[in-house]
VMD Tcl script that builds the backbone (N, CA, C; Angstrom):
set m [mol new atoms 531]
animate dup $m
set s [atomselect $m all]
$s set {name element resname resid chain x y z} {
  {N N GLY 1 A 3.832 35.400 18.048}
  {CA C GLY 1 A 3.074 36.590 18.121}
  {C C GLY 1 A 1.651 36.405 17.612}
  {N N GLU 2 A 1.023 37.516 17.392}
  {CA C GLU 2 A -0.366 37.549 16.930}
  {C C GLU 2 A -0.520 36.864 15.562}
  {N N TYR 3 A 0.430 37.123 14.662}
  {CA C TYR 3 A 0.367 36.533 13.320}
  {C C TYR 3 A 0.360 34.999 13.404}
  {N N GLU 4 A 1.243 34.437 14.254}
  {CA C GLU 4 A 1.343 32.987 14.387}
  {C C GLU 4 A 0.044 32.394 14.928}
  {N N ARG 5 A -0.569 33.072 15.919}
  {CA C ARG 5 A -1.833 32.588 16.481}
  {C C ARG 5 A -2.938 32.623 15.433}
  {N N ALA 6 A -3.039 33.711 14.709}
  {CA C ALA 6 A -4.059 33.827 13.666}
  {C C ALA 6 A -3.810 32.794 12.568}
  {N N SER 7 A -2.561 32.590 12.210}
  {CA C SER 7 A -2.197 31.625 11.184}
  {C C SER 7 A -2.547 30.200 11.619}
  {N N ALA 8 A -2.298 29.884 12.890}
  {CA C ALA 8 A -2.597 28.544 13.406}
  {C C ALA 8 A -4.092 28.267 13.391}
  {N N ILE 9 A -4.896 29.294 13.607}
  {CA C ILE 9 A -6.356 29.127 13.582}
  {C C ILE 9 A -6.841 28.935 12.163}
  {N N SER 10 A -6.330 29.715 11.228}
  {CA C SER 10 A -6.805 29.631 9.847}
  {C C SER 10 A -6.215 28.443 9.091}
  {N N ARG 11 A -5.040 27.992 9.508}
  {CA C ARG 11 A -4.403 26.850 8.843}
  {C C ARG 11 A -3.915 25.873 9.901}
  {N N PRO 12 A -4.833 25.063 10.467}
  {CA C PRO 12 A -4.407 24.122 11.505}
  {C C PRO 12 A -3.483 23.055 10.908}
  {N N VAL 13 A -2.799 22.360 11.771}
  {CA C VAL 13 A -1.893 21.296 11.345}
  {C C VAL 13 A -2.683 20.236 10.593}
  {N N GLN 14 A -2.137 19.797 9.493}
  {CA C GLN 14 A -2.772 18.730 8.719}
  {C C GLN 14 A -2.013 17.443 8.974}
  {N N ILE 15 A -2.733 16.413 9.382}
  {CA C ILE 15 A -2.127 15.114 9.651}
  {C C ILE 15 A -2.548 14.166 8.544}
  {N N THR 16 A -1.561 13.519 7.932}
  {CA C THR 16 A -1.828 12.556 6.871}
  {C C THR 16 A -1.511 11.166 7.396}
  {N N PRO 17 A -2.529 10.299 7.550}
  {CA C PRO 17 A -2.251 8.946 8.037}
  {C C PRO 17 A -1.318 8.208 7.072}
  {N N GLN 18 A -0.349 7.495 7.617}
  {CA C GLN 18 A 0.599 6.748 6.809}
  {C C GLN 18 A 0.200 5.282 6.686}
  {N N SER 19 A -0.704 4.827 7.540}
  {CA C SER 19 A -1.130 3.431 7.516}
  {C C SER 19 A -2.453 3.292 8.236}
  {N N SER 20 A -3.226 2.288 7.826}
  {CA C SER 20 A -4.462 1.985 8.546}
  {C C SER 20 A -4.179 1.002 9.681}
  {N N LEU 21 A -2.929 0.541 9.774}
  {CA C LEU 21 A -2.531 -0.416 10.806}
  {C C LEU 21 A -1.861 0.294 11.972}
  {N N THR 22 A -1.967 -0.307 13.157}
  {CA C THR 22 A -1.222 0.192 14.312}
  {C C THR 22 A 0.230 -0.275 14.199}
  {N N LEU 23 A 1.121 0.325 14.981}
  {CA C LEU 23 A 2.520 -0.131 15.002}
  {C C LEU 23 A 2.577 -1.620 15.323}
  {N N LYS 24 A 1.812 -2.056 16.320}
  {CA C LYS 24 A 1.801 -3.466 16.740}
  {C C LYS 24 A 1.368 -4.356 15.572}
  {N N GLN 25 A 0.337 -3.957 14.831}
  {CA C GLN 25 A -0.129 -4.749 13.687}
  {C C GLN 25 A 0.928 -4.804 12.585}
  {N N MET 26 A 1.660 -3.696 12.392}
  {CA C MET 26 A 2.682 -3.658 11.347}
  {C C MET 26 A 3.839 -4.602 11.629}
  {N N GLU 27 A 4.075 -4.908 12.900}
  {CA C GLU 27 A 5.209 -5.767 13.251}
  {C C GLU 27 A 5.105 -7.150 12.631}
  {N N THR 28 A 3.879 -7.674 12.470}
  {CA C THR 28 A 3.707 -9.034 11.951}
  {C C THR 28 A 2.828 -9.101 10.702}
  {N N ALA 29 A 2.500 -7.966 10.129}
  {CA C ALA 29 A 1.605 -7.928 8.963}
  {C C ALA 29 A 2.220 -8.626 7.758}
  {N N ILE 30 A 1.359 -9.234 6.958}
  {CA C ILE 30 A 1.764 -9.752 5.660}
  {C C ILE 30 A 1.585 -8.596 4.700}
  {N N GLY 31 A 2.665 -8.081 4.180}
  {CA C GLY 31 A 2.576 -6.946 3.270}
  {C C GLY 31 A 3.669 -5.941 3.541}
  {N N ALA 32 A 3.835 -5.025 2.600}
  {CA C ALA 32 A 4.840 -3.965 2.716}
  {C C ALA 32 A 4.210 -2.794 3.457}
  {N N THR 33 A 4.531 -2.656 4.736}
  {CA C THR 33 A 3.900 -1.644 5.584}
  {C C THR 33 A 4.684 -0.335 5.587}
  {N N TRP 34 A 4.087 0.680 6.207}
  {CA C TRP 34 A 4.780 1.951 6.401}
  {C C TRP 34 A 6.072 1.722 7.177}
  {N N LEU 35 A 6.036 0.839 8.145}
  {CA C LEU 35 A 7.221 0.552 8.953}
  {C C LEU 35 A 8.351 0.019 8.056}
  {N N ASP 36 A 8.018 -0.901 7.139}
  {CA C ASP 36 A 9.025 -1.440 6.213}
  {C C ASP 36 A 9.581 -0.339 5.321}
  {N N ARG 37 A 8.692 0.470 4.757}
  {CA C ARG 37 A 9.140 1.552 3.869}
  {C C ARG 37 A 10.029 2.544 4.624}
  {N N SER 38 A 9.709 2.795 5.894}
  {CA C SER 38 A 10.520 3.737 6.678}
  {C C SER 38 A 11.921 3.189 6.916}
  {N N MET 39 A 12.085 1.870 6.888}
  {CA C MET 39 A 13.395 1.275 7.115}
  {C C MET 39 A 14.247 1.239 5.851}
  {N N THR 40 A 13.675 1.596 4.701}
  {CA C THR 40 A 14.467 1.657 3.469}
  {C C THR 40 A 15.078 3.039 3.286}
  {N N GLU 41 A 14.586 3.999 4.054}
  {CA C GLU 41 A 15.047 5.386 3.932}
  {C C GLU 41 A 16.155 5.662 4.943}
  {N N ALA 42 A 16.996 6.625 4.629}
  {CA C ALA 42 A 18.032 7.043 5.578}
  {C C ALA 42 A 17.339 7.644 6.802}
  {N N ALA 43 A 17.647 7.099 7.961}
  {CA C ALA 43 A 16.983 7.540 9.189}
  {C C ALA 43 A 17.880 8.476 9.983}
  {N N PRO 44 A 17.260 9.344 10.779}
  {CA C PRO 44 A 18.069 10.178 11.668}
  {C C PRO 44 A 18.849 9.275 12.626}
  {N N ASP 45 A 19.893 9.803 13.217}
  {CA C ASP 45 A 20.752 8.999 14.087}
  {C C ASP 45 A 19.979 8.306 15.206}
  {N N SER 46 A 19.074 9.014 15.860}
  {CA C SER 46 A 18.379 8.396 16.976}
  {C C SER 46 A 16.977 8.972 17.122}
  {N N LEU 47 A 16.051 8.065 17.307}
  {CA C LEU 47 A 14.673 8.448 17.637}
  {C C LEU 47 A 14.365 7.848 19.007}
  {N N ALA 48 A 15.285 7.966 19.935}
  {CA C ALA 48 A 15.223 7.222 21.189}
  {C C ALA 48 A 14.284 7.809 22.237}
  {N N ARG 49 A 13.519 8.838 21.901}
  {CA C ARG 49 A 12.649 9.446 22.893}
  {C C ARG 49 A 11.188 9.368 22.456}
  {N N GLY 50 A 10.306 9.217 23.426}
  {CA C GLY 50 A 8.870 9.262 23.178}
  {C C GLY 50 A 8.408 8.274 22.125}
  {N N PHE 51 A 7.559 8.767 21.229}
  {CA C PHE 51 A 6.999 7.909 20.178}
  {C C PHE 51 A 8.095 7.389 19.257}
  {N N GLY 52 A 9.152 8.154 19.082}
  {CA C GLY 52 A 10.283 7.701 18.278}
  {C C GLY 52 A 10.871 6.406 18.815}
  {N N ASN 53 A 10.920 6.275 20.133}
  {CA C ASN 53 A 11.421 5.051 20.749}
  {C C ASN 53 A 10.488 3.880 20.433}
  {N N GLU 54 A 9.188 4.117 20.488}
  {CA C GLU 54 A 8.220 3.068 20.152}
  {C C GLU 54 A 8.417 2.602 18.713}
  {N N ILE 55 A 8.662 3.541 17.802}
  {CA C ILE 55 A 8.891 3.197 16.402}
  {C C ILE 55 A 10.164 2.354 16.275}
  {N N GLU 56 A 11.238 2.754 16.961}
  {CA C GLU 56 A 12.498 1.997 16.896}
  {C C GLU 56 A 12.321 0.571 17.418}
  {N N LEU 57 A 11.571 0.414 18.503}
  {CA C LEU 57 A 11.308 -0.927 19.046}
  {C C LEU 57 A 10.460 -1.741 18.066}
  {N N ALA 58 A 9.465 -1.105 17.446}
  {CA C ALA 58 A 8.625 -1.799 16.459}
  {C C ALA 58 A 9.454 -2.230 15.250}
  {N N LYS 59 A 10.395 -1.383 14.822}
  {CA C LYS 59 A 11.273 -1.743 13.703}
  {C C LYS 59 A 12.105 -2.976 14.049}
  {N N ALA 60 A 12.635 -3.012 15.271}
  {CA C ALA 60 A 13.441 -4.165 15.683}
  {C C ALA 60 A 12.600 -5.436 15.687}
  {N N ARG 61 A 11.371 -5.353 16.204}
  {CA C ARG 61 A 10.489 -6.525 16.225}
  {C C ARG 61 A 10.099 -6.932 14.801}
  {N N ARG 62 A 9.891 -5.951 13.925}
  {CA C ARG 62 A 9.548 -6.237 12.529}
  {C C ARG 62 A 10.712 -6.946 11.833}
  {N N ARG 63 A 11.929 -6.431 12.025}
  {CA C ARG 63 A 13.108 -7.078 11.432}
  {C C ARG 63 A 13.214 -8.532 11.895}
  {N N HIS 64 A 12.993 -8.770 13.186}
  {CA C HIS 64 A 13.048 -10.131 13.731}
  {C C HIS 64 A 11.991 -11.008 13.049}
  {N N HIS 65 A 10.790 -10.478 12.891}
  {CA C HIS 65 A 9.705 -11.226 12.241}
  {C C HIS 65 A 10.076 -11.544 10.787}
  {N N LEU 66 A 10.600 -10.558 10.059}
  {CA C LEU 66 A 10.972 -10.781 8.658}
  {C C LEU 66 A 12.130 -11.774 8.557}
  {N N PHE 67 A 13.031 -11.788 9.530}
  {CA C PHE 67 A 14.115 -12.765 9.584}
  {C C PHE 67 A 13.535 -14.164 9.788}
  {N N LYS 68 A 12.593 -14.309 10.737}
  {CA C LYS 68 A 11.964 -15.613 10.996}
  {C C LYS 68 A 11.241 -16.130 9.757}
  {N N LEU 69 A 10.650 -15.213 8.969}
  {CA C LEU 69 A 9.950 -15.615 7.738}
  {C C LEU 69 A 10.911 -15.959 6.601}
  {N N GLY 70 A 12.198 -15.624 6.781}
  {CA C GLY 70 A 13.180 -15.890 5.736}
  {C C GLY 70 A 13.274 -14.788 4.699}
  {N N ILE 71 A 12.608 -13.677 4.944}
  {CA C ILE 71 A 12.655 -12.554 4.002}
  {C C ILE 71 A 13.974 -11.807 4.154}
  {N N LEU 72 A 14.409 -11.614 5.401}
  {CA C LEU 72 A 15.723 -11.005 5.661}
  {C C LEU 72 A 16.713 -12.106 6.021}
  {N N LYS 73 A 17.948 -11.967 5.562}
  {CA C LYS 73 A 18.992 -12.955 5.842}
  {C C LYS 73 A 19.600 -12.783 7.231}
  {N N SER 74 A 19.438 -11.588 7.813}
  {CA C SER 74 A 19.878 -11.348 9.188}
  {C C SER 74 A 18.951 -10.311 9.813}
  {N N ARG 75 A 18.988 -10.233 11.127}
  {CA C ARG 75 A 18.119 -9.275 11.834}
  {C C ARG 75 A 18.554 -7.832 11.624}
  {N N THR 76 A 19.749 -7.632 11.105}
  {CA C THR 76 A 20.247 -6.274 10.894}
  {C C THR 76 A 20.330 -5.909 9.409}
  {N N ALA 77 A 19.892 -6.805 8.536}
  {CA C ALA 77 A 19.965 -6.551 7.090}
  {C C ALA 77 A 19.138 -5.325 6.707}
  {N N GLN 78 A 19.638 -4.585 5.733}
  {CA C GLN 78 A 18.916 -3.418 5.208}
  {C C GLN 78 A 17.691 -3.903 4.423}
  {N N ILE 79 A 16.551 -3.287 4.634}
  {CA C ILE 79 A 15.349 -3.610 3.860}
  {C C ILE 79 A 15.433 -2.841 2.545}
  {N N THR 80 A 15.251 -3.571 1.448}
  {CA C THR 80 A 15.387 -2.989 0.111}
  {C C THR 80 A 14.048 -2.998 -0.618}
  {N N GLN 81 A 14.034 -2.385 -1.789}
  {CA C GLN 81 A 12.825 -2.404 -2.632}
  {C C GLN 81 A 12.455 -3.842 -3.006}
  {N N THR 82 A 13.429 -4.708 -3.145}
  {CA C THR 82 A 13.164 -6.121 -3.444}
  {C C THR 82 A 12.372 -6.760 -2.309}
  {N N HIS 83 A 12.759 -6.460 -1.063}
  {CA C HIS 83 A 12.015 -6.980 0.087}
  {C C HIS 83 A 10.587 -6.445 0.095}
  {N N LEU 84 A 10.450 -5.128 -0.169}
  {CA C LEU 84 A 9.105 -4.533 -0.199}
  {C C LEU 84 A 8.252 -5.206 -1.268}
  {N N GLY 85 A 8.829 -5.469 -2.443}
  {CA C GLY 85 A 8.105 -6.144 -3.519}
  {C C GLY 85 A 7.662 -7.540 -3.119}
  {N N ALA 86 A 8.539 -8.274 -2.437}
  {CA C ALA 86 A 8.199 -9.627 -1.988}
  {C C ALA 86 A 7.068 -9.584 -0.957}
  {N N LEU 87 A 7.137 -8.619 -0.043}
  {CA C LEU 87 A 6.081 -8.480 0.968}
  {C C LEU 87 A 4.750 -8.105 0.324}
  {N N GLU 88 A 4.784 -7.173 -0.631}
  {CA C GLU 88 A 3.553 -6.777 -1.306}
  {C C GLU 88 A 2.972 -7.956 -2.092}
  {N N SER 89 A 3.814 -8.731 -2.754}
  {CA C SER 89 A 3.330 -9.899 -3.502}
  {C C SER 89 A 2.628 -10.891 -2.579}
  {N N ARG 90 A 3.228 -11.137 -1.412}
  {CA C ARG 90 A 2.584 -12.041 -0.439}
  {C C ARG 90 A 1.230 -11.500 -0.010}
  {N N ASP 91 A 1.173 -10.189 0.202}
  {CA C ASP 91 A -0.068 -9.533 0.618}
  {C C ASP 91 A -1.148 -9.704 -0.456}
  {N N LEU 92 A -0.793 -9.467 -1.711}
  {CA C LEU 92 A -1.768 -9.563 -2.798}
  {C C LEU 92 A -2.228 -11.000 -3.014}
  {N N VAL 93 A -1.334 -11.974 -2.880}
  {CA C VAL 93 A -1.716 -13.380 -3.011}
  {C C VAL 93 A -2.687 -13.753 -1.892}
  {N N SER 94 A -2.418 -13.253 -0.679}
  {CA C SER 94 A -3.313 -13.509 0.449}
  {C C SER 94 A -4.693 -12.894 0.187}
  {N N ALA 95 A -4.713 -11.661 -0.301}
  {CA C ALA 95 A -5.988 -11.000 -0.625}
  {C C ALA 95 A -6.707 -11.760 -1.724}
  {N N ALA 96 A -5.948 -12.215 -2.719}
  {CA C ALA 96 A -6.537 -12.899 -3.878}
  {C C ALA 96 A -7.236 -14.191 -3.490}
  {N N GLU 97 A -6.716 -14.888 -2.481}
  {CA C GLU 97 A -7.357 -16.132 -2.048}
  {C C GLU 97 A -8.784 -15.860 -1.590}
  {N N ASP 98 A -8.967 -14.835 -0.754}
  {CA C ASP 98 A -10.311 -14.485 -0.280}
  {C C ASP 98 A -11.180 -13.979 -1.426}
  {N N LEU 99 A -10.621 -13.116 -2.271}
  {CA C LEU 99 A -11.388 -12.538 -3.369}
  {C C LEU 99 A -11.767 -13.575 -4.427}
  {N N SER 100 A -10.929 -14.593 -4.635}
  {CA C SER 100 A -11.257 -15.657 -5.595}
  {C C SER 100 A -12.532 -16.374 -5.177}
  {N N ARG 101 A -12.656 -16.627 -3.882}
  {CA C ARG 101 A -13.893 -17.260 -3.382}
  {C C ARG 101 A -15.080 -16.322 -3.586}
  {N N GLU 102 A -14.892 -15.044 -3.278}
  {CA C GLU 102 A -15.974 -14.062 -3.399}
  {C C GLU 102 A -16.448 -13.906 -4.844}
  {N N PHE 103 A -15.499 -13.798 -5.789}
  {CA C PHE 103 A -15.852 -13.555 -7.186}
  {C C PHE 103 A -16.031 -14.835 -7.998}
  {N N GLY 104 A -15.592 -15.964 -7.462}
  {CA C GLY 104 A -15.694 -17.229 -8.187}
  {C C GLY 104 A -14.801 -17.258 -9.423}
  {N N LYS 105 A -13.695 -16.540 -9.359}
  {CA C LYS 105 A -12.759 -16.443 -10.483}
  {C C LYS 105 A -11.341 -16.471 -9.939}
  {N N PRO 106 A -10.381 -16.857 -10.784}
  {CA C PRO 106 A -8.980 -16.824 -10.345}
  {C C PRO 106 A -8.401 -15.412 -10.408}
  {N N TYR 107 A -7.357 -15.214 -9.626}
  {CA C TYR 107 A -6.593 -13.971 -9.607}
  {C C TYR 107 A -5.461 -14.078 -10.619}
  {N N THR 108 A -5.224 -13.004 -11.340}
  {CA C THR 108 A -4.062 -12.889 -12.219}
  {C C THR 108 A -3.336 -11.608 -11.816}
  {N N ALA 109 A -2.045 -11.736 -11.515}
  {CA C ALA 109 A -1.265 -10.561 -11.122}
  {C C ALA 109 A -1.242 -9.555 -12.260}
  {N N ALA 110 A -1.317 -8.286 -11.917}
  {CA C ALA 110 A -1.254 -7.212 -12.918}
  {C C ALA 110 A 0.164 -7.146 -13.475}
  {N N PRO 111 A 0.314 -6.717 -14.715}
  {CA C PRO 111 A 1.664 -6.577 -15.268}
  {C C PRO 111 A 2.406 -5.432 -14.580}
  {N N GLU 112 A 3.723 -5.492 -14.552}
  {CA C GLU 112 A 4.532 -4.406 -13.988}
  {C C GLU 112 A 4.318 -3.126 -14.804}
  {N N THR 113 A 4.270 -3.290 -16.125}
  {CA C THR 113 A 4.035 -2.183 -17.042}
  {C C THR 113 A 3.044 -2.654 -18.095}
  {N N GLY 114 A 2.038 -1.845 -18.383}
  {CA C GLY 114 A 1.067 -2.212 -19.412}
  {C C GLY 114 A -0.335 -1.796 -19.039}
  {N N ARG 115 A -1.279 -2.124 -19.912}
  {CA C ARG 115 A -2.669 -1.716 -19.765}
  {C C ARG 115 A -3.465 -2.761 -18.980}
  {N N VAL 116 A -4.364 -2.266 -18.132}
  {CA C VAL 116 A -5.300 -3.105 -17.383}
  {C C VAL 116 A -6.692 -2.586 -17.695}
  {N N LYS 117 A -7.579 -3.487 -18.133}
  {CA C LYS 117 A -8.965 -3.117 -18.439}
  {C C LYS 117 A -9.906 -4.052 -17.703}
  {N N GLY 118 A -11.078 -3.541 -17.356}
  {CA C GLY 118 A -12.095 -4.360 -16.706}
  {C C GLY 118 A -13.105 -3.491 -16.000}
  {N N ILE 119 A -13.874 -4.120 -15.141}
  {CA C ILE 119 A -14.897 -3.432 -14.347}
  {C C ILE 119 A -14.311 -3.179 -12.959}
  {N N TYR 120 A -14.382 -1.914 -12.522}
  {CA C TYR 120 A -13.931 -1.618 -11.171}
  {C C TYR 120 A -14.992 -2.131 -10.201}
  {N N ALA 121 A -14.656 -3.211 -9.465}
  {CA C ALA 121 A -15.618 -3.865 -8.573}
  {C C ALA 121 A -15.666 -3.228 -7.188}
  {N N LYS 122 A -14.492 -3.003 -6.607}
  {CA C LYS 122 A -14.443 -2.434 -5.259}
  {C C LYS 122 A -13.004 -2.163 -4.877}
  {N N ALA 123 A -12.831 -1.529 -3.724}
  {CA C ALA 123 A -11.507 -1.275 -3.161}
  {C C ALA 123 A -11.288 -2.234 -1.998}
  {N N VAL 124 A -10.034 -2.643 -1.803}
  {CA C VAL 124 A -9.675 -3.453 -0.641}
  {C C VAL 124 A -8.480 -2.813 0.051}
  {N N GLN 125 A -8.575 -2.705 1.373}
  {CA C GLN 125 A -7.484 -2.154 2.181}
  {C C GLN 125 A -6.627 -3.308 2.663}
  {N N ARG 126 A -5.341 -3.248 2.375}
  {CA C ARG 126 A -4.398 -4.289 2.767}
  {C C ARG 126 A -3.257 -3.652 3.563}
  {N N ALA 127 A -2.404 -4.468 4.149}
  {CA C ALA 127 A -1.249 -3.946 4.878}
  {C C ALA 127 A -0.364 -3.121 3.948}
  {N N SER 128 A -0.292 -3.523 2.668}
  {CA C SER 128 A 0.563 -2.829 1.698}
  {C C SER 128 A -0.066 -1.558 1.143}
  {N N GLY 129 A -1.345 -1.340 1.411}
  {CA C GLY 129 A -2.035 -0.157 0.902}
  {C C GLY 129 A -3.421 -0.505 0.403}
  {N N LYS 130 A -4.004 0.422 -0.321}
  {CA C LYS 130 A -5.354 0.246 -0.846}
  {C C LYS 130 A -5.266 -0.148 -2.320}
  {N N TYR 131 A -6.061 -1.139 -2.717}
  {CA C TYR 131 A -6.026 -1.664 -4.079}
  {C C TYR 131 A -7.424 -1.688 -4.675}
  {N N ALA 132 A -7.467 -1.529 -5.988}
  {CA C ALA 132 A -8.719 -1.632 -6.733}
  {C C ALA 132 A -8.831 -3.050 -7.280}
  {N N VAL 133 A -10.006 -3.644 -7.113}
  {CA C VAL 133 A -10.278 -4.957 -7.696}
  {C C VAL 133 A -10.859 -4.701 -9.083}
  {N N ILE 134 A -10.139 -5.144 -10.112}
  {CA C ILE 134 A -10.581 -4.994 -11.496}
  {C C ILE 134 A -11.015 -6.366 -11.990}
  {N N GLU 135 A -12.314 -6.487 -12.240}
  {CA C GLU 135 A -12.886 -7.768 -12.645}
  {C C GLU 135 A -12.980 -7.847 -14.158}
  {N N ARG 136 A -12.596 -9.014 -14.680}
  {CA C ARG 136 A -12.688 -9.289 -16.116}
  {C C ARG 136 A -13.527 -10.542 -16.304}
  {N N ALA 137 A -13.785 -10.909 -17.547}
  {CA C ALA 137 A -14.667 -12.047 -17.830}
  {C C ALA 137 A -14.212 -13.332 -17.140}
  {N N LYS 138 A -12.918 -13.636 -17.212}
  {CA C LYS 138 A -12.441 -14.923 -16.705}
  {C C LYS 138 A -11.603 -14.829 -15.437}
  {N N ASP 139 A -11.234 -13.615 -15.025}
  {CA C ASP 139 A -10.390 -13.460 -13.853}
  {C C ASP 139 A -10.539 -12.058 -13.264}
  {N N PHE 140 A -9.706 -11.745 -12.299}
  {CA C PHE 140 A -9.650 -10.397 -11.734}
  {C C PHE 140 A -8.205 -10.101 -11.377}
  {N N THR 141 A -7.914 -8.817 -11.182}
  {CA C THR 141 A -6.579 -8.409 -10.761}
  {C C THR 141 A -6.685 -7.305 -9.719}
  {N N LEU 142 A -5.580 -7.013 -9.082}
  {CA C LEU 142 A -5.497 -5.950 -8.077}
  {C C LEU 142 A -4.456 -4.949 -8.538}
  {N N VAL 143 A -4.827 -3.677 -8.499}
  {CA C VAL 143 A -3.929 -2.597 -8.917}
  {C C VAL 143 A -4.024 -1.455 -7.902}
  {N N PRO 144 A -3.051 -0.546 -7.891}
  {CA C PRO 144 A -3.114 0.580 -6.954}
  {C C PRO 144 A -4.425 1.364 -7.095}
  {N N TRP 145 A -5.042 1.675 -5.968}
  {CA C TRP 145 A -6.308 2.410 -5.934}
  {C C TRP 145 A -6.038 3.904 -5.962}
  {N N ARG 146 A -6.938 4.654 -6.563}
  {CA C ARG 146 A -6.880 6.125 -6.565}
  {C C ARG 146 A -8.288 6.657 -6.268}
  {N N ASP 147 A -8.344 7.849 -5.643}
  {CA C ASP 147 A -9.622 8.468 -5.264}
  {C C ASP 147 A -10.641 8.510 -6.390}
  {N N GLY 148 A -10.221 8.908 -7.582}
  {CA C GLY 148 A -11.144 9.088 -8.703}
  {C C GLY 148 A -11.885 7.834 -9.110}
  {N N LEU 149 A -11.431 6.688 -8.670}
  {CA C LEU 149 A -12.080 5.425 -9.051}
  {C C LEU 149 A -13.459 5.242 -8.433}
  {N N GLU 150 A -13.672 5.774 -7.244}
  {CA C GLU 150 A -14.934 5.499 -6.548}
  {C C GLU 150 A -16.165 5.872 -7.371}
  {N N ARG 151 A -16.083 6.926 -8.150}
  {CA C ARG 151 A -17.220 7.312 -8.996}
  {C C ARG 151 A -17.438 6.319 -10.136}
  {N N GLN 152 A -16.461 5.443 -10.364}
  {CA C GLN 152 A -16.529 4.487 -11.470}
  {C C GLN 152 A -16.906 3.069 -11.018}
  {N N ARG 153 A -17.246 2.915 -9.757}
  {CA C ARG 153 A -17.579 1.570 -9.243}
  {C C ARG 153 A -18.670 0.935 -10.106}
  {N N GLY 154 A -18.394 -0.300 -10.541}
  {CA C GLY 154 A -19.345 -1.036 -11.376}
  {C C GLY 154 A -19.247 -0.693 -12.856}
  {N N LYS 155 A -18.320 0.185 -13.221}
  {CA C LYS 155 A -18.177 0.616 -14.614}
  {C C LYS 155 A -16.856 0.130 -15.199}
  {N N ALA 156 A -16.796 0.126 -16.532}
  {CA C ALA 156 A -15.573 -0.249 -17.231}
  {C C ALA 156 A -14.517 0.841 -17.038}
  {N N VAL 157 A -13.296 0.410 -16.743}
  {CA C VAL 157 A -12.165 1.332 -16.584}
  {C C VAL 157 A -10.973 0.770 -17.347}
  {N N SER 158 A -10.053 1.656 -17.650}
  {CA C SER 158 A -8.820 1.263 -18.321}
  {C C SER 158 A -7.683 2.037 -17.660}
  {N N GLY 159 A -6.624 1.322 -17.311}
  {CA C GLY 159 A -5.499 1.968 -16.654}
  {C C GLY 159 A -4.185 1.555 -17.269}
  {N N MET 160 A -3.232 2.481 -17.256}
  {CA C MET 160 A -1.880 2.199 -17.746}
  {C C MET 160 A -0.946 2.142 -16.538}
  {N N LEU 161 A -0.397 0.950 -16.298}
  {CA C LEU 161 A 0.513 0.727 -15.179}
  {C C LEU 161 A 1.954 1.021 -15.577}
  {N N ARG 162 A 2.652 1.694 -14.674}
  {CA C ARG 162 A 4.099 1.913 -14.799}
  {C C ARG 162 A 4.676 1.743 -13.408}
  {N N GLY 163 A 5.098 0.534 -13.086}
  {CA C GLY 163 A 5.580 0.251 -11.729}
  {C C GLY 163 A 4.448 0.362 -10.731}
  {N N LYS 164 A 4.635 1.178 -9.709}
  {CA C LYS 164 A 3.603 1.363 -8.676}
  {C C LYS 164 A 2.628 2.486 -9.028}
  {N N SER 165 A 2.790 3.073 -10.201}
  {CA C SER 165 A 1.957 4.189 -10.627}
  {C C SER 165 A 0.940 3.705 -11.670}
  {N N ILE 166 A -0.246 4.274 -11.629}
  {CA C ILE 166 A -1.263 3.926 -12.620}
  {C C ILE 166 A -2.028 5.185 -13.017}
  {N N SER 167 A -2.280 5.323 -14.309}
  {CA C SER 167 A -3.087 6.425 -14.841}
  {C C SER 167 A -4.370 5.816 -15.372}
  {N N TRP 168 A -5.503 6.303 -14.880}
  {CA C TRP 168 A -6.803 5.741 -15.255}
  {C C TRP 168 A -7.457 6.564 -16.352}
  {N N SER 169 A -8.201 5.891 -17.210}
  {CA C SER 169 A -9.022 6.539 -18.242}
  {C C SER 169 A -10.464 6.110 -18.021}
  {N N PHE 170 A -11.358 7.084 -18.045}
  {CA C PHE 170 A -12.787 6.810 -17.895}
  {C C PHE 170 A -13.515 7.532 -19.012}
  {N N GLY 171 A -14.511 6.893 -19.558}
  {CA C GLY 171 A -15.379 7.556 -20.531}
  {C C GLY 171 A -14.631 8.104 -21.731}
  {N N LYS 172 A -14.917 9.359 -22.106}
  {CA C LYS 172 A -14.411 9.948 -23.340}
  {C C LYS 172 A -13.092 10.672 -23.138}
  {N N GLY 173 A -12.021 9.892 -22.886}
  {CA C GLY 173 A -10.704 10.492 -22.829}
  {C C GLY 173 A -10.364 11.241 -21.561}
  {N N ARG 174 A -11.305 11.276 -20.612}
  {CA C ARG 174 A -10.970 11.919 -19.336}
  {C C ARG 174 A -10.190 10.917 -18.510}
  {N N GLY 175 A -9.288 11.400 -17.714}
  {CA C GLY 175 A -8.486 10.485 -16.923}
  {C C GLY 175 A -8.142 11.054 -15.567}
  {N N VAL 176 A -7.660 10.186 -14.721}
  {CA C VAL 176 A -7.183 10.568 -13.404}
  {C C VAL 176 A -5.952 9.731 -13.114}
  {N N SER 177 A -4.971 10.334 -12.475}
  {CA C SER 177 A -3.750 9.602 -12.131}
  {C C SER 177 A -3.739 9.318 -10.648}
}
mol reanalyze $m
mol bondsrecalc $m
mol representation Tube
mol addrep $m
């Protein structure tokens, strides 16, 4: 009715991108992609129509690729958080090789839990997501990126890591998660 039309105009559909990669790119990407994460969740019985079919075919090709890499033990194996962690680690090591040349410093993996301090140098987009490059005197690390960091580019930052989550502190006790 009229209410629905008026509502659709005032509140259009909001689309949130799940990846900067295409389905085709996700099939062979180094990293934990949206496609991989979608395979760890309980899926509806069938997505055999339209774009759903394309996703199902991409998942099958991705599983085959991960099997060829030795990440999955079979083409039908369930993808777990352990697999996602291994894919993300490969992605970060790959990113670190390029960044080590750029910064002239070695990469040190961030701790699973604990504090990370340094200068926020820049953001890098990877198959596994967006990461902040935190530069320190002798090395650099990569941690999950958050919107609030951009205003801190080139400045000292401090973050508390808890798994895939990080809470940032800037300046006088102000923070962003």
